[in-house]
C-alpha positions as CSV (number, residue, x, y, z in Angstrom):
1,M,0.8,-7.3,-12.5
2,K,-2.9,-6.6,-12.8
3,R,-4.2,-3.8,-10.5
4,S,-7.6,-5.3,-9.9
5,V,-5.2,-8.4,-8.4
6,I,-3.3,-6.3,-6.7
7,R,-6.2,-4.2,-5.2
8,R,-8.4,-7.5,-4.2
9,V,-5.4,-8.8,-2.1
10,A,-4.8,-5.6,-0.8
11,V,-8.4,-5.4,0.7
12,R,-8.3,-9.1,1.7
13,L,-5.0,-8.1,3.8
14,N,-7.0,-5.4,5.2
15,G,-9.9,-7.9,6.5
16,G,-12.2,-6.8,3.4
17,A,-11.9,-3.2,3.9
18,V,-10.8,-1.0,1.1
19,R,-10.0,2.1,3.1
20,G,-6.4,1.3,4.7
21,S,-5.7,-1.5,2.1
22,S,-2.6,0.2,0.8
23,K,-0.9,0.2,4.2
24,A,-2.3,-3.4,4.8
25,L,-0.4,-4.2,1.6
26,A,2.8,-2.4,2.6
27,D,2.9,-4.0,5.9
28,A,2.9,-7.6,4.1
29,M,5.4,-6.7,1.4
30,G,7.5,-4.8,3.7
31,V,7.7,-1.6,1.8
32,Q,6.5,2.0,2.5
33,V,3.0,2.8,2.0
34,K,4.1,5.2,-0.5
35,T,5.3,2.4,-2.7
36,A,2.1,0.4,-2.4
37,R,-0.2,3.2,-3.4
38,A,2.3,3.6,-6.9
39,W,1.6,-0.2,-7.6
40,L,-2.1,0.5,-7.4
41,L,-2.0,3.6,-9.8
42,D,-2.8,3.3,-13.5
43,P,0.5,3.1,-15.5
44,A,-0.4,6.4,-17.4
45,Q,-0.1,8.1,-13.9
46,D,3.1,9.8,-13.1
47,N,3.8,8.2,-9.8
48,H,2.9,4.5,-10.9
49,R,5.7,1.9,-9.9
50,T,5.9,-1.7,-11.2
51,M,7.0,-4.0,-8.6
52,S,10.5,-5.5,-8.7
53,K,11.1,-9.1,-9.2
54,T,11.5,-10.0,-5.8
55,A,8.1,-8.0,-4.6
56,K,6.4,-9.8,-7.7
57,R,7.7,-13.3,-6.1
58,L,6.4,-12.3,-2.7
59,F,3.2,-11.1,-4.1
60,A,2.5,-14.1,-6.0
61,L,2.8,-16.2,-3.0
62,L,0.0,-13.9,-1.5
63,V,-1.9,-14.4,-4.5
64,I,-1.7,-18.2,-4.2
65,L,-2.4,-18.1,-0.3
66,E,-5.6,-15.7,-1.1
67,A,-6.8,-17.9,-3.8
68,T,-6.6,-21.0,-2.0
69,G,-8.5,-19.4,1.0
70,K,-5.6,-19.5,3.4
71,L,-4.8,-15.7,3.4
72,D,-6.9,-15.6,6.9
73,E,-6.5,-13.5,10.0
74,K,-4.4,-16.4,11.7
75,L,-1.8,-16.0,8.6
76,L,-1.9,-11.9,8.8
77,Q,-1.3,-12.4,12.6
78,S,1.7,-14.9,11.9
79,I,3.2,-12.0,9.1
80,A,2.8,-9.3,11.8
81,V,4.7,-11.5,14.4
82,T,7.5,-12.5,12.0
83,E,8.2,-8.6,11.0
84,E,8.1,-7.8,14.7
85,M,10.8,-10.5,15.1
86,L,12.7,-9.5,11.9
87,D,12.9,-5.6,13.2
88,D,14.0,-6.6,16.6
89,S,17.0,-8.7,15.1
90,D,18.3,-5.3,13.2
């Protein structure tokens, strides 16, 4: 997965702001911020991590939504509500 694509989607998830985009990506993907940041690092860096197959599948859905213009505020709010419901069921 290209870092530029990951960064673009992360920024879009964060409403267009670069600052905080790692957290927005982490929230949407259901991972720790540390993991999202590691995906964005250059592969030559020590802390770089590649996405798991499951993460790649979820991220592919986000890319499709972003490419079709459907990754909007309404969807982001729906993701947040869904996460809250899933957290409450644990």
